[in-house]
N, C-alpha and C positions, 0 to 999 in steps of 0.2 A: 709452981705454976708458970713463972717466967723462965725463959732460957737464961738470961743474965740478970734479970731483976731491975735493970736501969729504966728510968723514965724515958719513954720513946724507944726503948730497946725491943727486940723481937719477943713475941709470945707464941707459945704452942701448947695445946692441951697436954698436961702431964699424964693423963689417963682418960678412960672413957667417961668418967663422971665429970671431969673438967670440960670435956668436949660437949657433953649433953647440957651442962649448965650454960655454957656459952651459947649453944644453939637455942636454948629456951629463952634466954634474955636478949639475944640479938637477932638470930636468923629468922625467927618466926615473925619479925616485924620488918623484914628487909625486902625491898623490891628485887634484889639480886637473887633471891631464893626462888627457884622454879616451883610454882604452885603455892608459894608462901605458906608452907606448912612444915612441921617438924620432920616429915618423911621426904621432903623435897630434896633436891640436889644442889649443893653449893660447891663450886670448884675450889674455893678458898679452903673450906673445911675439909674437903676431900684431900687436898694436898697435905694439910696438917695431919690428917689421919694416916697418911702414908709416909709420915716422918720427913716431909719436905717442909721448909720454912717459908710460908707465904709472907711476902713483904707487907701485906695489908694488915696482918695481925701484930699489934704492938701493945706495950704497957703505957697507959695514960691514966694519970691520977691514981696510980697503984693498982689499976684494974686492967683486965684484958679489953682491948678495943679493936674494932675493925674499921680501917680507913676507907673501905669500899661501901660502908653501910649507907643505904638510902631508905629512909623510913617509908613504909607502905601506908598511904593515907587510909586504906581500908582496914588496916591492923595497927593502929597507932599504939605506941608505948605511952603509958601514963607519965613516966619520968624518963627523959632522954638519957640522963646519966646512968640510972640503974636499969633501964629498959623494962620496968614493971609494966605488965599488961593489965588493963582494966577488964576483968573477966566477968 
């Protein structure tokens, strides 16, 4: 999952499942996501998918974290740390 595994170190999805999990828990709740849905476009995730290392994606508390995250009040997460959605 992590590039180097260090706290605060860079993170990039290791595979498609990692990327989808990250999008489900973060991107669908973020104002930076165009359209605020899973099929929207996020330049940070697009860079990671093309094997570039976005500086916004880091390891925090042992989990992937996006420093650019801005919670969408229309799609709040139940838990800020785990990004669970009240469905």
